[in-house]
N, CA, C and O atoms as a GROMACS GRO file, in nm:
protein
  392
    1MET      N    1 -12.169  -4.113   3.213
    1MET     CA    2 -12.307  -4.058   3.242
    1MET      C    3 -12.268  -4.045   3.394
    1MET      O    4 -12.236  -3.941   3.452
    2ARG      N    5 -12.278  -4.175   3.449
    2ARG     CA    6 -12.239  -4.233   3.583
    2ARG      C    7 -12.184  -4.147   3.642
    2ARG      O    8 -12.252  -4.077   3.718
    3ALA      N    9 -12.020  -4.118   3.623
    3ALA     CA   10 -11.911  -4.095   3.644
    3ALA      C   11 -11.918  -3.996   3.628
    3ALA      O   12 -11.823  -3.949   3.689
    4PHE      N   13 -11.995  -3.882   3.560
    4PHE     CA   14 -12.028  -3.730   3.589
    4PHE      C   15 -12.112  -3.701   3.704
    4PHE      O   16 -12.076  -3.604   3.770
    5PHE      N   17 -12.235  -3.775   3.750
    5PHE     CA   18 -12.310  -3.763   3.840
    5PHE      C   19 -12.284  -3.778   3.947
    5PHE      O   20 -12.351  -3.727   4.037
    6LEU      N   21 -12.174  -3.855   3.969
    6LEU     CA   22 -12.127  -3.918   4.069
    6LEU      C   23 -12.014  -3.801   4.124
    6LEU      O   24 -12.010  -3.758   4.239
    7ALA      N   25 -11.953  -3.776   4.049
    7ALA     CA   26 -11.838  -3.590   4.034
    7ALA      C   27 -11.886  -3.505   4.047
    7ALA      O   28 -11.812  -3.407   4.042
    8VAL      N   29 -12.046  -3.474   4.071
    8VAL     CA   30 -12.215  -3.358   4.034
    8VAL      C   31 -12.189  -3.373   4.219
    8VAL      O   32 -12.131  -3.301   4.300
    9PHE      N   33 -12.280  -3.531   4.232
    9PHE     CA   34 -12.262  -3.469   4.372
    9PHE      C   35 -12.161  -3.531   4.426
    9PHE      O   36 -12.190  -3.502   4.542
   10LEU      N   37 -12.039  -3.611   4.439
   10LEU     CA   38 -11.917  -3.513   4.524
   10LEU      C   39 -11.867  -3.411   4.558
   10LEU      O   40 -11.791  -3.373   4.647
   11VAL      N   41 -11.937  -3.353   4.447
   11VAL     CA   42 -11.867  -3.102   4.486
   11VAL      C   43 -11.960  -3.139   4.541
   11VAL      O   44 -11.935  -3.198   4.646
   12THR      N   45 -12.116  -3.125   4.501
   12THR     CA   46 -12.187  -3.086   4.574
   12THR      C   47 -12.219  -3.086   4.723
   12THR      O   48 -12.288  -3.014   4.795
   13ALA      N   49 -12.141  -3.201   4.742
   13ALA     CA   50 -12.119  -3.247   4.926
   13ALA      C   51 -12.036  -3.202   4.963
   13ALA      O   52 -12.061  -3.157   5.075
   14VAL      N   53 -11.895  -3.176   4.919
   14VAL     CA   54 -11.811  -3.084   4.988
   14VAL      C   55 -11.850  -2.992   4.989
   14VAL      O   56 -11.776  -2.917   5.052
   15ALA      N   57 -11.918  -2.955   4.958
   15ALA     CA   58 -11.988  -2.719   4.866
   15ALA      C   59 -12.068  -2.720   5.025
   15ALA      O   60 -12.051  -2.625   5.101
   16TRP      N   61 -12.145  -2.823   5.060
   16TRP     CA   62 -12.224  -2.827   5.139
   16TRP      C   63 -12.179  -2.831   5.264
   16TRP      O   64 -12.198  -2.743   5.347
   17SER      N   65 -12.073  -3.009   5.294
   17SER     CA   66 -12.006  -2.974   5.408
   17SER      C   67 -11.949  -2.904   5.419
   17SER      O   68 -11.940  -2.900   5.542
   18GLY      N   69 -11.881  -2.817   5.378
   18GLY     CA   70 -11.757  -2.697   5.435
   18GLY      C   71 -11.894  -2.555   5.501
   18GLY      O   72 -11.888  -2.509   5.615
   19ALA      N   73 -11.979  -2.523   5.421
   19ALA     CA   74 -12.156  -2.446   5.456
   19ALA      C   75 -12.159  -2.489   5.590
   19ALA      O   76 -12.117  -2.434   5.692
   20VAL      N   77 -12.206  -2.582   5.574
   20VAL     CA   78 -12.242  -2.669   5.769
   20VAL      C   79 -12.125  -2.629   5.820
   20VAL      O   80 -12.167  -2.564   5.915
   21LEU      N   81 -11.991  -2.620   5.827
   21LEU     CA   82 -11.879  -2.617   5.934
   21LEU      C   83 -11.880  -2.455   5.941
   21LEU      O   84 -11.852  -2.399   6.047
   22ALA      N   85 -11.909  -2.395   5.843
   22ALA     CA   86 -11.887  -2.263   5.849
   22ALA      C   87 -11.987  -2.185   5.929
   22ALA      O   88 -11.950  -2.068   5.939
   23VAL      N   89 -12.108  -2.212   5.995
   23VAL     CA   90 -12.216  -2.205   6.022
   23VAL      C   91 -12.186  -2.164   6.171
   23VAL      O   92 -12.099  -2.226   6.232
   24SER      N   93 -12.288  -2.013   6.258
   24SER     CA   94 -12.234  -1.946   6.292
   24SER      C   95 -12.276  -2.032   6.433
   24SER      O   96 -12.330  -2.136   6.397
   25HIS      N   97 -12.271  -2.023   6.577
   25HIS     CA   98 -12.308  -2.068   6.698
   25HIS      C   99 -12.459  -1.928   6.746
   25HIS      O  100 -12.479  -1.807   6.738
   26VAL      N  101 -12.522  -2.046   6.791
   26VAL     CA  102 -12.638  -1.978   6.792
   26VAL      C  103 -12.690  -1.989   6.950
   26VAL      O  104 -12.646  -2.095   6.996
   27TYR      N  105 -12.762  -1.922   7.043
   27TYR     CA  106 -12.765  -1.941   7.207
   27TYR      C  107 -12.897  -1.920   7.275
   27TYR      O  108 -12.939  -1.806   7.256
   28ARG      N  109 -12.958  -1.978   7.332
   28ARG     CA  110 -13.068  -1.895   7.393
   28ARG      C  111 -13.044  -1.910   7.564
   28ARG      O  112 -13.041  -2.019   7.621
   29LEU      N  113 -13.025  -1.744   7.648
   29LEU     CA  114 -13.033  -1.724   7.740
   29LEU      C  115 -13.151  -1.655   7.831
   29LEU      O  116 -13.211  -1.550   7.854
   30TYR      N  117 -13.143  -1.755   7.855
   30TYR     CA  118 -13.292  -1.730   7.985
   30TYR      C  119 -13.266  -1.650   8.112
   30TYR      O  120 -13.199  -1.685   8.209
   31VAL      N  121 -13.316  -1.566   8.097
   31VAL     CA  122 -13.283  -1.467   8.235
   31VAL      C  123 -13.445  -1.382   8.308
   31VAL      O  124 -13.542  -1.315   8.272
   32ASP      N  125 -13.383  -1.445   8.431
   32ASP     CA  126 -13.507  -1.344   8.459
   32ASP      C  127 -13.469  -1.219   8.546
   32ASP      O  128 -13.353  -1.190   8.574
   33GLY      N  129 -13.584  -1.144   8.588
   33GLY     CA  130 -13.577  -1.010   8.584
   33GLY      C  131 -13.583  -0.845   8.416
   33GLY      O  132 -13.586  -0.722   8.425
   34LEU      N  133 -13.582  -0.957   8.272
   34LEU     CA  134 -13.610  -0.850   8.188
   34LEU      C  135 -13.678  -0.817   8.209
   34LEU      O  136 -13.764  -0.890   8.161
   35ALA      N  137 -13.760  -0.677   8.303
   35ALA     CA  138 -13.872  -0.610   8.261
   35ALA      C  139 -13.900  -0.486   8.186
   35ALA      O  140 -14.016  -0.455   8.156
   36CYS      N  141 -13.790  -0.409   8.152
   36CYS     CA  142 -13.764  -0.299   8.074
   36CYS      C  143 -13.712  -0.292   7.972
   36CYS      O  144 -13.668  -0.390   7.912
   37PRO      N  145 -13.705  -0.150   7.924
   37PRO     CA  146 -13.604  -0.169   7.790
   37PRO      C  147 -13.451  -0.132   7.843
   37PRO      O  148 -13.343  -0.179   7.808
   38PHE      N  149 -13.484  -0.030   7.941
   38PHE     CA  150 -13.326  -0.014   8.025
   38PHE      C  151 -13.309  -0.077   8.112
   38PHE      O  152 -13.241  -0.013   8.192
   39CYS      N  153 -13.340  -0.212   8.163
   39CYS     CA  154 -13.214  -0.340   8.225
   39CYS      C  155 -13.236  -0.410   8.111
   39CYS      O  156 -13.175  -0.515   8.128
   40ALA      N  157 -13.287  -0.412   8.003
   40ALA     CA  158 -13.236  -0.528   7.873
   40ALA      C  159 -13.109  -0.466   7.802
   40ALA      O  160 -13.045  -0.537   7.726
   41TYR      N  161 -13.062  -0.302   7.831
   41TYR     CA  162 -12.981  -0.212   7.799
   41TYR      C  163 -12.862  -0.290   7.827
   41TYR      O  164 -12.776  -0.342   7.757
   42GLY      N  165 -12.888  -0.280   7.976
   42GLY     CA  166 -12.704  -0.393   8.033
   42GLY      C  167 -12.697  -0.442   8.052
   42GLY      O  168 -12.598  -0.469   8.120
   43VAL      N  169 -12.778  -0.520   8.024
   43VAL     CA  170 -12.739  -0.693   7.966
   43VAL      C  171 -12.703  -0.715   7.843
   43VAL      O  172 -12.618  -0.796   7.806
   44GLU      N  173 -12.765  -0.643   7.778
   44GLU     CA  174 -12.696  -0.672   7.577
   44GLU      C  175 -12.593  -0.533   7.617
   44GLU      O  176 -12.528  -0.523   7.513
   45LYS      N  177 -12.564  -0.466   7.672
   45LYS     CA  178 -12.424  -0.412   7.630
   45LYS      C  179 -12.276  -0.498   7.741
   45LYS      O  180 -12.155  -0.476   7.744
   46ASN      N  181 -12.333  -0.562   7.791
   46ASN     CA  182 -12.211  -0.653   7.831
   46ASN      C  183 -12.189  -0.755   7.783
   46ASN      O  184 -12.081  -0.805   7.813
   47ILE      N  185 -12.262  -0.816   7.705
   47ILE     CA  186 -12.261  -0.948   7.636
   47ILE      C  187 -12.259  -0.917   7.504
   47ILE      O  188 -12.218  -1.003   7.426
   48LEU      N  189 -12.296  -0.807   7.460
   48LEU     CA  190 -12.225  -0.744   7.316
   48LEU      C  191 -12.093  -0.733   7.336
   48LEU      O  192 -12.022  -0.741   7.235
   49ALA      N  193 -12.015  -0.706   7.497
   49ALA     CA  194 -11.896  -0.687   7.540
   49ALA      C  195 -11.812  -0.812   7.499
   49ALA      O  196 -11.699  -0.789   7.456
   50LEU      N  197 -11.852  -0.931   7.508
   50LEU     CA  198 -11.798  -1.048   7.527
   50LEU      C  199 -11.689  -1.091   7.394
   50LEU      O  200 -11.664  -0.981   7.345
   51LYS      N  201 -11.637  -1.163   7.337
   51LYS     CA  202 -11.557  -1.190   7.276
   51LYS      C  203 -11.594  -1.314   7.160
   51LYS      O  204 -11.596  -1.431   7.199
   52GLY      N  205 -11.617  -1.287   7.044
   52GLY     CA  206 -11.680  -1.308   6.924
   52GLY      C  207 -11.819  -1.321   6.943
   52GLY      O  208 -11.865  -1.417   6.881
   53VAL      N  209 -11.920  -1.241   7.025
   53VAL     CA  210 -12.067  -1.184   6.988
   53VAL      C  211 -12.093  -1.103   6.888
   53VAL      O  212 -12.058  -0.985   6.893
   54GLU      N  213 -12.155  -1.152   6.787
   54GLU     CA  214 -12.163  -1.091   6.646
   54GLU      C  215 -12.248  -0.957   6.660
   54GLU      O  216 -12.230  -0.836   6.640
   55LYS      N  217 -12.392  -1.076   6.725
   55LYS     CA  218 -12.530  -1.014   6.723
   55LYS      C  219 -12.614  -1.045   6.845
   55LYS      O  220 -12.538  -1.128   6.896
   56LEU      N  221 -12.699  -1.039   6.916
   56LEU     CA  222 -12.771  -1.053   6.977
   56LEU      C  223 -12.947  -0.972   6.988
   56LEU      O  224 -12.974  -0.852   6.977
   57ASP      N  225 -13.015  -1.056   7.005
   57ASP     CA  226 -13.214  -0.988   7.022
   57ASP      C  227 -13.264  -1.018   7.144
   57ASP      O  228 -13.231  -1.127   7.192
   58ILE      N  229 -13.320  -0.965   7.190
   58ILE     CA  230 -13.364  -1.010   7.303
   58ILE      C  231 -13.524  -0.978   7.328
   58ILE      O  232 -13.562  -0.863   7.310
   59ASP      N  233 -13.617  -1.078   7.368
   59ASP     CA  234 -13.702  -1.066   7.397
   59ASP      C  235 -13.775  -1.046   7.552
   59ASP      O  236 -13.754  -1.137   7.632
   60MET      N  237 -13.836  -0.963   7.584
   60MET     CA  238 -13.804  -0.987   7.682
   60MET      C  239 -13.953  -0.965   7.774
   60MET      O  240 -13.965  -0.927   7.890
   61GLU      N  241 -14.086  -1.014   7.651
   61GLU     CA  242 -14.186  -1.094   7.627
   61GLU      C  243 -14.171  -1.220   7.699
   61GLU      O  244 -14.243  -1.251   7.794
   62GLY      N  245 -14.048  -1.314   7.640
   62GLY     CA  246 -14.065  -1.454   7.631
   62GLY      C  247 -13.913  -1.441   7.776
   62GLY      O  248 -13.889  -1.549   7.828
   63GLY      N  249 -13.835  -1.329   7.824
   63GLY     CA  250 -13.732  -1.371   7.884
   63GLY      C  251 -13.587  -1.408   7.885
   63GLY      O  252 -13.497  -1.430   7.965
   64PHE      N  253 -13.618  -1.402   7.699
   64PHE     CA  254 -13.489  -1.517   7.685
   64PHE      C  255 -13.381  -1.373   7.573
   64PHE      O  256 -13.426  -1.261   7.547
   65ILE      N  257 -13.249  -1.423   7.530
   65ILE     CA  258 -13.166  -1.321   7.462
   65ILE      C  259 -13.084  -1.426   7.393
   65ILE      O  260 -13.004  -1.507   7.442
   66THR      N  261 -13.131  -1.402   7.231
   66THR     CA  262 -13.098  -1.515   7.126
   66THR      C  263 -12.936  -1.438   7.080
   66THR      O  264 -12.919  -1.337   7.011
   67VAL      N  265 -12.835  -1.525   7.145
   67VAL     CA  266 -12.721  -1.464   7.106
   67VAL      C  267 -12.664  -1.542   6.908
   67VAL      O  268 -12.693  -1.650   6.856
   68VAL      N  269 -12.579  -1.424   6.854
   68VAL     CA  270 -12.508  -1.571   6.779
   68VAL      C  271 -12.389  -1.459   6.771
   68VAL      O  272 -12.370  -1.338   6.757
   69MET      N  273 -12.309  -1.605   6.793
   69MET     CA  274 -12.140  -1.602   6.766
   69MET      C  275 -12.078  -1.559   6.618
   69MET      O  276 -12.155  -1.561   6.522
   70GLU      N  277 -11.983  -1.531   6.605
   70GLU     CA  278 -11.918  -1.494   6.516
   70GLU      C  279 -11.881  -1.610   6.474
   70GLU      O  280 -11.857  -1.673   6.577
   71THR      N  281 -11.853  -1.701   6.354
   71THR     CA  282 -11.786  -1.872   6.273
   71THR      C  283 -11.605  -1.897   6.391
   71THR      O  284 -11.492  -1.857   6.418
   72GLY      N  285 -11.704  -1.985   6.413
   72GLY     CA  286 -11.577  -2.062   6.431
   72GLY      C  287 -11.625  -1.999   6.619
   72GLY      O  288 -11.608  -2.098   6.691
   73SER      N  289 -11.654  -1.928   6.671
   73SER     CA  290 -11.659  -1.895   6.844
   73SER      C  291 -11.767  -1.932   6.860
   73SER      O  292 -11.870  -1.937   6.792
   74VAL      N  293 -11.726  -1.969   6.996
   74VAL     CA  294 -11.876  -1.986   7.072
   74VAL      C  295 -11.860  -1.909   7.218
   74VAL      O  296 -11.758  -1.849   7.249
   75LEU      N  297 -11.983  -1.920   7.308
   75LEU     CA  298 -11.997  -1.942   7.385
   75LEU      C  299 -12.051  -1.949   7.511
   75LEU      O  300 -12.166  -1.910   7.533
   76LYS      N  301 -11.931  -2.027   7.656
   76LYS     CA  302 -11.964  -2.106   7.730
   76LYS      C  303 -12.034  -2.045   7.812
   76LYS      O  304 -12.047  -1.923   7.808
   77GLU      N  305 -12.111  -2.147   7.932
   77GLU     CA  306 -12.291  -2.133   7.965
   77GLU      C  307 -12.121  -2.024   8.054
   77GLU      O  308 -12.042  -1.953   7.992
   78GLU      N  309 -12.122  -2.053   8.192
   78GLU     CA  310 -12.025  -1.965   8.292
   78GLU      C  311 -11.939  -1.825   8.152
   78GLU      O  312 -11.828  -1.788   8.190
   79THR      N  313 -11.975  -1.775   8.043
   79THR     CA  314 -11.892  -1.715   8.089
   79THR      C  315 -12.042  -1.589   8.062
   79THR      O  316 -12.048  -1.468   8.083
   80ALA      N  317 -12.165  -1.708   7.998
   80ALA     CA  318 -12.254  -1.616   7.965
   80ALA      C  319 -12.301  -1.544   8.107
   80ALA      O  320 -12.305  -1.424   8.135
   81ARG      N  321 -12.335  -1.662   8.186
   81ARG     CA  322 -12.402  -1.684   8.383
   81ARG      C  323 -12.316  -1.536   8.423
   81ARG      O  324 -12.387  -1.437   8.442
   82ARG      N  325 -12.154  -1.519   8.439
   82ARG     CA  326 -12.133  -1.435   8.411
   82ARG      C  327 -12.117  -1.265   8.373
   82ARG      O  328 -12.065  -1.170   8.432
   83ALA      N  329 -12.165  -1.276   8.288
   83ALA     CA  330 -12.192  -1.118   8.210
   83ALA      C  331 -12.325  -1.125   8.215
   83ALA      O  332 -12.350  -1.047   8.123
   84VAL      N  333 -12.448  -1.166   8.262
   84VAL     CA  334 -12.550  -1.147   8.297
   84VAL      C  335 -12.569  -1.153   8.421
   84VAL      O  336 -12.666  -1.099   8.473
   85GLY      N  337 -12.459  -1.233   8.503
   85GLY     CA  338 -12.495  -1.145   8.647
   85GLY      C  339 -12.427  -1.044   8.699
   85GLY      O  340 -12.414  -1.011   8.817
   86ASP      N  341 -12.374  -0.988   8.578
   86ASP     CA  342 -12.295  -0.835   8.596
   86ASP      C  343 -12.366  -0.734   8.578
   86ASP      O  344 -12.340  -0.614   8.592
   87SER      N  345 -12.504  -0.817   8.530
   87SER     CA  346 -12.561  -0.756   8.501
   87SER      C  347 -12.634  -0.658   8.581
   87SER      O  348 -12.656  -0.538   8.570
   88GLY      N  349 -12.678  -0.793   8.709
   88GLY     CA  350 -12.763  -0.778   8.804
   88GLY      C  351 -12.920  -0.877   8.798
   88GLY      O  352 -13.030  -0.861   8.852
   89PHE      N  353 -12.853  -1.001   8.688
   89PHE     CA  354 -12.976  -1.075   8.640
   89PHE      C  355 -12.954  -1.238   8.689
   89PHE      O  356 -12.855  -1.260   8.759
   90THR      N  357 -13.026  -1.328   8.659
   90THR     CA  358 -12.990  -1.450   8.677
   90THR      C  359 -13.011  -1.556   8.571
   90THR      O  360 -13.122  -1.590   8.531
   91LEU      N  361 -12.915  -1.596   8.536
   91LEU     CA  362 -12.908  -1.670   8.399
   91LEU      C  363 -13.032  -1.752   8.436
   91LEU      O  364 -13.013  -1.751   8.558
   92ARG      N  365 -13.100  -1.795   8.427
   92ARG     CA  366 -13.160  -1.932   8.416
   92ARG      C  367 -13.206  -2.053   8.386
   92ARG      O  368 -13.275  -2.144   8.432
   93ARG      N  369 -13.144  -2.023   8.294
   93ARG     CA  370 -13.100  -2.120   8.118
   93ARG      C  371 -13.079  -2.125   8.053
   93ARG      O  372 -13.148  -2.052   7.983
   94PHE      N  373 -12.957  -2.215   7.961
   94PHE     CA  374 -12.844  -2.157   7.834
   94PHE      C  375 -12.903  -2.284   7.747
   94PHE      O  376 -12.907  -2.405   7.769
   95GLU      N  377 -12.947  -2.200   7.637
   95GLU     CA  378 -12.956  -2.325   7.542
   95GLU      C  379 -12.834  -2.299   7.413
   95GLU      O  380 -12.821  -2.181   7.381
   96ALA      N  381 -12.740  -2.407   7.334
   96ALA     CA  382 -12.709  -2.364   7.255
   96ALA      C  383 -12.756  -2.460   7.106
   96ALA      O  384 -12.733  -2.573   7.063
   97HIS      N  385 -12.817  -2.367   7.074
   97HIS     CA  386 -12.874  -2.425   6.894
   97HIS      C  387 -12.765  -2.371   6.764
   97HIS      O  388 -12.675  -2.294   6.732
   98LYS      N  389 -12.850  -2.476   6.727
   98LYS     CA  390 -12.764  -2.443   6.552
   98LYS      C  391 -12.768  -2.429   6.438
   98LYS      O  392 -12.664  -2.409   6.375
   0.00000   0.00000   0.00000
């Protein structure tokens, strides 16, 4: 009986570890100057054009953009800074979340 529970535990642990490794990377980009939907559209367009971006959400009140990357893709701070800068804004802070 102990062997059975140990086997169930090990199978569950392996399954969960695989699921954890497949989690998408999430980033929060704090951007100065997000004041209107038109402004947000320019930044949105440039960030969505980056390789590996799955989706994003812009919070104009909070002044940040949440970027979700495809599984296995990462967003480098310099890449985010360039995309935001090309939109005419300044990346104030870059945070990686899991």
